[in-house]
C-alpha positions, 0 to 999 in steps of 0.5 A, spaced: 829 643 222 830 639 229 826 645 232 820 645 228 820 637 229 820 639 237 815 644 236 810 639 232 811 634 237 810 639 243 804 641 239 801 634 238 802 633 245 798 639 247 793 637 243 793 630 245 792 633 253 787 638 251 783 633 247 783 628 254 781 634 258 775 636 253 773 628 254 773 628 261 769 635 261 764 632 256 764 626 261 763 630 267 758 634 263 754 628 261 754 625 268 751 632 271 746 632 265 744 624 267 744 626 275 739 633 273 735 628 269 734 623 275 733 629 280 727 632 275 724 625 275 724 624 283 722 631 283 716 630 279 714 623 283 715 627 289 710 633 287 705 627 285 706 624 292 705 631 295 699 632 290 696 626 293 697 627 300 693 634 299 687 630 296 687 625 301 688 631 306 682 635 303 678 629 303 679 628 310 677 635 311 670 634 308 669 627 312 670 631 318 666 637 316 660 632 314 661 628 321 661 635 325 654 636 321 652 629 322 653 630 330 649 637 330 643 634 326 644 628 331 644 633 337 638 637 334 634 630 333 636 628 340 633 634 343 627 634 339 626 626 341 627 628 349 622 634 348 617 629 345 619 624 350 617 629 356 610 631 352 609 623 352 610 622 359 606 628 361 600 625 356 601 618 360 600 622 366 594 625 364 591 619 361 593 615 368 589 621 372 583 621 367 583 613 368 584 614 375 578 619 376 573 614 372 575 608 376 573 612 383 
């Protein structure tokens, strides 16, 4: 009978230790799940930040391309104006020559 009592006591102690071990495992698993959740939230926020940076980069690229196009148009207009200024100078010189001939 004493053997059975000892076995029951040992069994009860084993169950108690096993229960404590399972509680620790459950607590660790719960903490791991919490950390994974935090990582998921941080990853989502980081992905949003990267997406925003990509949009800003794309917008900057568009502005740069527009600036290049504007600079090309401005250079072309400058060439046209330079040519027209040369023509105007020639006309003024011809007009001066004509006026000079009539005065003489």
